[in-house]
C-alpha positions, 0 to 999 in steps of 0.5 A: 470489501467495497461493499463493507466500506460503503456500508461503514461510511454511510453509518459514520454519515448518519452518525456524525454529519461533518466532523471537520469542526474548526480544524484547518489543514496545516501549511507546508513548510516547503511550499510546492513550486509552480512546476516540477524541476525535473520536468523535461518537456516533449521527451516525457511529458505532455501538457495538461493535468495528470489524467487519473485513469487506468495507467496499466491499460496504457501498456496494452498488455492484457495479461498484465491487466488481469494480473493486477485485477487478480492481485487486488482481489486475492492479495493477503496484505491488501486483505489486512489493510482492508480488515484494519479499515473495517476495524477503524470504521467500527471504532468510529461508530462506537466513539459516536455511540456515547452521544446518545442515551444509554437504554437498558431493560432489567428484570429480576425475581427472587424468593426469601424466608427463614430457615425455621418456617417454609410458610414464611417464604415470600416471592418478589418480581421486578422490571425496570427501564433504565436510562443514562446520558452524559451531557456532552456540554464541553464537546469531549465526547464529540471531539473523541467521535471526530477523531475516531472519524478522522482515524477511519478516513486515514485508514481509507486512504491507507487502504487506497495507497495500499491498492495502488502500491499493489498494482505497481509492484504486480506490474514490476514483478510481471516486468521482471518475470519477462526479463528473466524469461528473456535472460534465461533464453539469452544465456541458453543461446550464448551457451549454444553459441560457445558450443559452436565455437568449441566445435570449430576449435576441435576441428582446427586442433585436429588439423594442427592449427591450434594447440590444446590451450585453445580448446581449454580456453573455450571449454572454460568459457562454456562452463561459465556460460553453463553457470550463467544459464543456471543463475538466469533459471534460478532468477526466473523461478524466483521472479515467478514465485515473487509474482504468485505470492502478490497474487495470493497463489501458491508459489509453485513457480508455473506462472509462464512469462511472456518473452518480450516487453510491452511497448512504453506508453507515450507521454505522460501530462504530469500536471503541477505539484500542488495538484498531487497533494490531494490526489495522493492517498498517503498525503490525505492519510497523514493529513487526516492523522493531524485532524485526529490528533487535533480532536484528541487535543480537544478531548484531552482539554475537555475532560479537565471540566466538569462532567454532567450526567442524568440518569432515569428509571421506570419500573415496577415491583410486586410479590406476584407477577399478575399485579406487576403492572398494576399502577400502584406498583409503578415506580420512577425516578430521575436524577442528575449528577455533576463531577468536578475534577479536583485532584488526580495526581496530574493524569489530566495534564499528562493527557494534554502533554501526550496529545500535544506531543501526538499532534506535533508528530502528526504535523511533522509527519505530514510534512515529511510524507509531502516532501517524500511525495514531491521527491518521488515525483521528481526522481521518477522524472529524472530517472525516466530521462536518464534510463531512456538515454542509457537504454539508448547507448546500450542499444548502440553499444550492442548493435556495434558489439555484435557486428564486431563479433559477426566479423570476428567469427569470420576472421577466426575461421579464416585463422585471421584472429586469435581465439582470445580476442574472439572470446573477449568480444563475445563476452562483451556482447553478451554482457551489453545485451544482458544490460540492455534487457535489464534497462528496458525492464527498468525503464517500464518500472520508472513509467510505473514509478511515475504514475504511482508517484503522481497518485494514480487512482487505485480504483481505475486499475 
């Protein structure tokens, strides 16, 4: 695909040179500040410009890197975007072709006569080289070509954005697959823990130390634990299939996840907001669409001016093939024409109104895409702080709850704690541990979101 992209770009360059013309990018209504408002210093960010490198390698997970490579090579949605890029390139070449003359070669042969006599039949042969060209005096054709080229540039950035998004989706799907593996193991371990509790409870019952009610309580919790284990297994299968779809594989749910998260990479230098405007492909795509709308406006206005066409032909006609090239049979003609639009029921004015509306929409879309991009970075910075702080609280809560569970287990065996209290502590511990696992995955997701929002280069993945 990259080979085709290079050939397409080379063809456009040869055809058009620079299509910039007199277009200028629209200024943002909400000018970017000097720094990110959510930036929090040494906690998450480092000084300096954002390094547009292979962010996935920073997780030090070879499996993650290989999955991203596989997704970029085989994902079908990305292949659709690549095909749209090829289509936009072909349309740009087609639009520029009208600037060059059309040259055609025609040949004909015929035989005619009357029905009364065969001897009256005669043959006629002809050949002609025809040339036609519209003089682009007002730049109408050139404006249409430039609009198509900017559509291609927008499609190129759409493709880059799709690559970045796919890499991020793959990373987060991999982290989710890891979480479901850990959650499944946790659910199975909790079920096993309750089975041990049931054995102890049944032994106490046989000794007459407790009533049948306690056995039913443990069995009820054990059944709930079994249901949670089945839910965890279902989530694991779903996560595997989702990841396999991204990879372009058959969703057989046989992709094995690892049972531990990769370490969170170090601080990220996020740079300044204005740098992101040129780095994010979705913003570049929106700006290119504004340029395309600008040139289509010029095309619509030029269509109201006279069009001038030149035609020419060089040919020969003869009753015999052998004398077709005889100079006496050669014919030529040259003609010029001009068409002045006078009345078309307002079609050309309507075209201008349409292009005006499209240009306004493109500018508004560019403004909105930029605002959304700023918001995504600010949100990613905030969420990293919030999610990591929450994770620390969950880790502290888990350590304390686990210690309380160990003490409660010993006191229950000694007959010092009621079964209801022990089961409640166990449920509390498993809930906190499950939340802690999910929080660890969300922290990794937020780091991916930060790189994506900053405009990580998909080509570096």
